[in-house]
N, C-alpha and C positions, 0 to 999 in steps of 0.2 A: 726800595723796597725789594730785596729779594724775590725771584719768582720760585713758587714750589712745583716739582713734578713729580709724576709719581712711577716712572718708567724710565730706564735710560736709552729706550726705543723712542721715545717723543722725536718727532721729526726736527722741532725747535733748538735742540740740544747743539747740534752740529753748527749751525749758523749762530747759535750765542758764541759756543768757543771760537769760531772763526772770526768773531769779532772781536776778541779780546777778554770776553768774559771768565771769570774762574768762578769755580763752584766746588760745590759739596757732592761726591755720588756713590754708591755701592760699587764695591770693586768686586773681585772674586774672594777677597780676604774680607777686609775692613772698610770702614768710611775713608774715602780719600779727598783730598782736595786736589782739583786739578785745574791745568791751564793747557794750551797749546803750546808748542815749542818755538816761541817767539820772545824776543826780548822783553817788549813791556808786559805782556801775561805773567812770564815766568816773574819778574820783578815783583809784580803785585802779589803773586802767590807765595814768594819767600818772606815779602812785608807782612802778610795777613797771619804767618804763623813765624813768630820773630825768631832771631838767628839761632841754629843748632849746629851742631858740628860735624853733619853729614846732609849731601843732597837728599831728596827724594829718591822715588823710583821713575823711570821710563817705563809707561806701558804702552805697547803696538799691538797690532793686528797681525804682523808677519816679522820674521826675523830679516826680511829683506827690507822692512822700513826702517829697523835699528842700524842696519849697515848703512842704511843711506844717510843716516845720524853723523857717520864718522867712526862709529863704535866698531871695536876689534873683530874685523869678520872672523879670523881662524878659530877665536873663542867660541863667538856665537855659531858657528857650524859643528862646534863638538859638542854643544848641549840643545841644538834645534830640535833633536825628535824628543827632548822630555817635556815641549810646550806643545798646546796651551795646557797650563797648570799653574796652581798657587806659589811658583817656584821663582825668586827671583835672583839672579845671575849678577855678580859684580863683576865688569870687564872693563879693559883700557879704554880710555876715553880721552886719549892726548890729540887726536883729531876732531873732537867734538867743539862747536862755537863756546868760546871762553865763557858768554854769559849765562849758559848752562851747568857747565861744571865748575866755573869759576876756578878757585885754585886747585881742585882735584883732578887726580890722574885716572880717576875710574869712576862708572856709575853704576847703580843698579837697575837692571833692566828686567822687563817680565811681558811674555805672552799670555794674557788673562784666560783662565776657563769659561767663563761667562760667554756665552753665544751673544748677547744682545750688546753687551760692552764691546766684544771685537768687532761687531757689526758697526757701533758708532765710531770705535777708532778709525776703520775703514773710512768713513768720511771725513773725520777730522786729522788724519794723520796719528803719530805719537804724542799723548800727552805726558807732560809732568806731572806727578802726583807725590803728595806725602801723606802721612795719616791725619785724619780730622782730630787733631787735640792740640793744646798747646805743648812747647818743649818741655817733655818732663812729666807730662801729664797724661792720663789714661784718655785712648782714643776713644772718641765718642761712638756708640754702640747703637744710637737711634739719631733719627734728623733732628727730633727736638733737640738733644742732648748736643748736636752739631751746631743746632741756630743759638742755643745760650752760650755757646764759646765764641761763636764767630759772627752773628747778627747779620748786619746789613754790611759788612767788609768783604762779603761774597757777592755775587748775582743772582746764583740758583742753588739751590736744595734738589736733589733726586730722593726720594723716600723709598728706601728698598727694604722697611720694614725693621725689626730687631736684630741686628747683627751680632749680638752679644757671644753667640755660642761659636762663632767663625774664628779657628785659629789664624793668626798672620801666617805671611808667607814663609817658606824656607828659605833660608838665603844661603848661597854658595857662591865659591870663586872657581873659576877654572882658568887653568893655564894654557901656554900655546900648546903643550903636548895633549891636553884633554884631560889631565889631572883634576879632579874635583876636591875642593876642601869645603867641608861644612863650616859655616858663621853661626847659623841659627836654625835648629829644627822647630819648623812651624806645621803648616797643612800637608805638606809632602812628607812623607815618611823617609828619614837617612835611608833607612836599610834598603828603599826601593832605589835609591841611586846606585848603591853598589855594582860597579861592575858597568856603570851606565858610561 
């Protein structure tokens, strides 16, 4: 039976995640399915959400944590001033462990705006996250909707209320020269990135 929590600040969450648990929690955008970055939890995360053409997003409390994973430091330094924000950046990931990137050469990463979530990330290290939905379907806006989708295939749920009014993150890429390309406009207005 999956455990239900009411805050990402709950002290039990970090221990659960470190123990290999996967679960649903509110990010700074939508509800996300999360796991620590280790082979078995990531495998469980992908199994809970049947195959899709792209990996999820790695969320972390700092740019240094992302660099430590093997992500492109030059690109990350170019955009570090834009975080924390609901802004996902696709960066080169050739040096990231294969279980995480699989056959992909890049991964989306984000430093979330939510302080409580960043505090959890300081305890857990970076988390792999993907939106709380079945592939091609609408993302769950409430915990009850997420429970309907995932049931006991996950270990915990964190109820953050109705997130239906939250837009998804803006997604950009950045090259070695710091040139930004917008892939999807979302919570961060594209015009605010001009000249960034």
